[in-house]
C-alpha positions as CSV (number, residue, x, y, z in Angstrom):
1,M,13.8,82.0,-101.4
2,S,12.8,78.9,-100.6
3,N,9.3,78.0,-100.3
4,L,9.5,77.5,-96.7
5,E,10.8,81.2,-96.7
6,E,8.0,82.0,-98.7
7,L,5.6,81.1,-97.1
8,N,7.2,82.1,-93.0
9,R,6.7,85.6,-94.9
10,E,2.9,85.2,-96.4
11,L,1.7,83.7,-93.3
12,E,4.0,86.9,-91.2
13,E,2.3,89.2,-93.9
14,K,-1.2,88.0,-92.7
15,N,-0.7,88.4,-88.6
16,L,-0.1,84.4,-88.8
17,L,2.5,82.0,-87.3
18,G,3.6,78.7,-88.6
19,F,4.1,76.0,-85.3
20,W,7.7,74.8,-87.0
21,T,8.8,78.1,-86.9
22,F,8.4,77.9,-82.8
23,V,12.1,76.8,-80.9
24,R,12.0,73.4,-80.5
25,E,11.7,72.7,-76.9
26,S,15.1,70.4,-77.0
27,A,17.0,73.3,-78.5
28,Y,15.3,76.0,-76.1
29,E,16.8,77.4,-73.2
30,P,15.3,79.5,-70.5
31,S,16.4,83.2,-70.2
32,S,15.0,85.9,-68.3
33,F,12.5,88.3,-68.8
34,F,14.3,91.3,-67.1
35,E,17.9,92.3,-65.9
36,P,18.7,92.5,-61.9
37,C,18.5,95.9,-60.6
38,M,19.1,96.7,-56.7
39,W,17.7,99.9,-55.1
40,K,20.1,101.5,-52.0
41,W,17.5,102.0,-48.7
42,K,19.9,105.5,-48.3
43,D,17.9,106.5,-51.8
44,I,15.1,105.0,-51.0
45,S,14.5,106.8,-47.3
46,G,15.7,109.6,-48.6
47,A,13.6,110.1,-51.8
48,L,10.7,109.4,-49.5
49,E,11.6,112.0,-47.1
50,K,11.7,114.7,-50.2
51,A,8.5,114.1,-51.2
52,G,7.0,114.2,-47.9
53,E,8.1,117.8,-48.1
54,V,7.0,118.9,-51.2
55,L,4.1,116.8,-51.5
56,D,1.2,116.4,-49.4
57,L,-1.4,114.1,-50.5
58,T,-4.6,116.3,-52.2
59,Q,-1.6,116.8,-54.9
60,S,-0.7,113.3,-55.3
61,F,-3.1,110.5,-53.5
62,R,-0.4,108.4,-52.3
63,R,3.4,109.4,-51.3
64,F,4.8,106.2,-52.7
65,I,7.7,105.8,-54.8
66,G,7.9,103.2,-56.9
67,F,10.9,100.5,-57.7
68,R,11.4,100.3,-61.1
69,T,13.7,98.0,-63.4
70,P,14.9,100.0,-66.6
71,S,14.5,96.8,-68.7
72,V,10.6,96.3,-67.1
73,K,8.3,98.1,-69.1
74,M,5.5,98.9,-66.1
75,G,6.6,97.3,-62.8
76,T,9.7,96.1,-60.7
77,T,9.0,93.1,-62.2
78,N,6.9,91.4,-65.3
79,T,4.2,90.8,-62.7
80,M,4.8,92.9,-59.8
81,L,5.1,96.5,-58.8
82,L,7.0,97.5,-55.7
83,G,7.8,100.4,-54.1
84,A,7.7,102.5,-50.6
85,Q,5.0,104.7,-48.9
86,L,5.0,107.2,-46.4
87,V,2.1,108.3,-44.3
88,K,3.0,111.6,-42.2
89,P,1.6,112.1,-38.9
90,G,-2.5,113.1,-38.6
91,E,-2.2,111.6,-42.6
92,I,-5.7,109.4,-44.1
93,A,-4.6,108.4,-47.4
94,E,-8.2,108.5,-49.3
95,A,-9.7,105.1,-49.1
96,H,-9.8,103.5,-52.6
97,H,-10.0,100.3,-54.2
98,H,-8.2,98.3,-57.2
99,T,-8.5,95.3,-58.9
100,M,-4.6,94.1,-58.0
101,G,-4.0,92.4,-54.8
102,A,-1.6,94.4,-52.5
103,I,0.6,93.4,-49.4
104,R,2.5,96.5,-47.4
105,F,5.4,95.1,-44.7
106,V,6.1,97.9,-42.4
107,I,9.8,99.0,-42.5
108,S,9.4,102.2,-39.1
109,G,7.2,104.0,-37.2
110,G,4.0,102.8,-35.6
111,G,0.9,103.7,-34.3
112,A,-0.9,103.8,-37.8
113,Q,-3.5,102.0,-39.3
114,T,-4.9,100.1,-42.8
115,T,-8.2,100.1,-42.6
116,V,-9.9,97.3,-45.1
117,N,-13.2,96.8,-45.9
118,G,-14.0,99.2,-42.8
119,E,-11.5,96.2,-40.7
120,P,-8.4,98.5,-39.2
121,F,-5.1,96.6,-38.7
122,P,-2.8,98.2,-36.5
123,M,0.8,99.1,-38.5
124,E,3.9,98.7,-36.7
125,P,7.4,97.8,-38.1
126,G,7.5,94.1,-39.0
127,D,4.0,93.9,-39.8
128,L,2.7,92.3,-42.7
129,I,-0.7,93.3,-44.3
130,T,-2.6,92.1,-47.0
131,T,-5.0,93.5,-49.1
132,P,-7.3,91.6,-51.1
133,S,-8.3,92.8,-54.6
134,L,-11.2,94.7,-55.2
135,S,-11.2,95.9,-51.1
136,W,-11.6,99.5,-50.4
137,H,-8.8,100.1,-47.8
138,D,-7.1,103.5,-46.8
139,H,-4.0,104.7,-44.0
140,Y,-4.3,106.4,-41.1
141,N,-1.4,107.8,-39.3
142,G,-2.5,108.5,-35.7
143,S,1.1,109.0,-34.4
144,D,3.4,111.7,-33.9
145,R,6.0,110.3,-36.3
146,P,5.9,109.5,-40.3
147,I,4.9,105.6,-41.3
148,I,7.3,103.9,-44.0
149,W,6.0,100.7,-45.7
150,L,7.1,98.6,-48.5
151,D,4.4,98.0,-50.4
152,G,3.9,95.4,-53.4
153,A,1.0,94.8,-56.0
154,D,0.2,92.0,-58.8
155,G,-1.1,95.3,-61.1
156,P,1.4,94.1,-64.6
157,F,0.1,90.7,-64.2
158,I,-3.6,92.1,-64.0
159,K,-2.6,94.5,-66.4
160,Y,-0.9,91.8,-68.9
161,L,-4.9,89.9,-68.1
162,G,-5.8,92.5,-69.8
163,V,-8.1,93.4,-66.8
164,P,-8.3,97.5,-65.7
165,V,-6.2,98.2,-63.2
166,G,-7.8,101.0,-60.9
167,F,-11.2,102.6,-60.5
168,P,-11.6,106.3,-60.7
169,R,-11.6,107.6,-57.1
170,T,-15.5,107.7,-56.4
171,R,-17.2,108.2,-52.8
172,S,-17.3,105.1,-51.3
173,N,-19.4,103.6,-47.6
174,H,-15.8,102.4,-46.6
175,R,-14.7,104.2,-43.3
176,L,-12.7,104.3,-40.4
177,T,-14.7,102.5,-38.2
178,A,-12.0,101.9,-35.0
179,I,-8.8,103.1,-33.5
180,A,-5.8,101.0,-33.1
181,G,-6.2,100.1,-29.6
182,K,-10.1,98.6,-30.2
183,I,-8.9,96.5,-33.2
184,R,-10.5,92.9,-33.6
185,K,-7.5,90.6,-33.1
186,R,-7.5,87.5,-35.4
187,A,-7.0,83.9,-34.7
């Protein structure tokens, strides 16, 4: 064993790392941290339909089905968790908040709303709604048909930074404050 190899071994035993062991920039070829993956809408919508039959929101809090990439420890990519959510007619997915920022892109249904910090946002197919981190939010479906949207959140990134992602569900002062027809329009 060479002197350098011996030094490297000693450093490793002490959880230390010599800078000289890093890959040199000229030899470094970037590569992906995860493998590609594809989800079929037929499978997603079928799973949501079945979840709607067997779970109510008291059992599950959210009827969310995440898109799991097998080569990623948590999430769809190393920084994002994506999935689909279903809220049935008349349901309210109760208010909560978390450190993650989130997006919702409505796929089907309508006549529902997401309320963020007391401000309702109507949900119709093709709409994109953002929920900033730490915002209290809930979802209400006042229509006679289920609503489905794609969900995205930066939970894996937040967790990587060492920040807690969620909070215990506690009562908040967040309320459904308006109905879809009386929503303030954004400029």
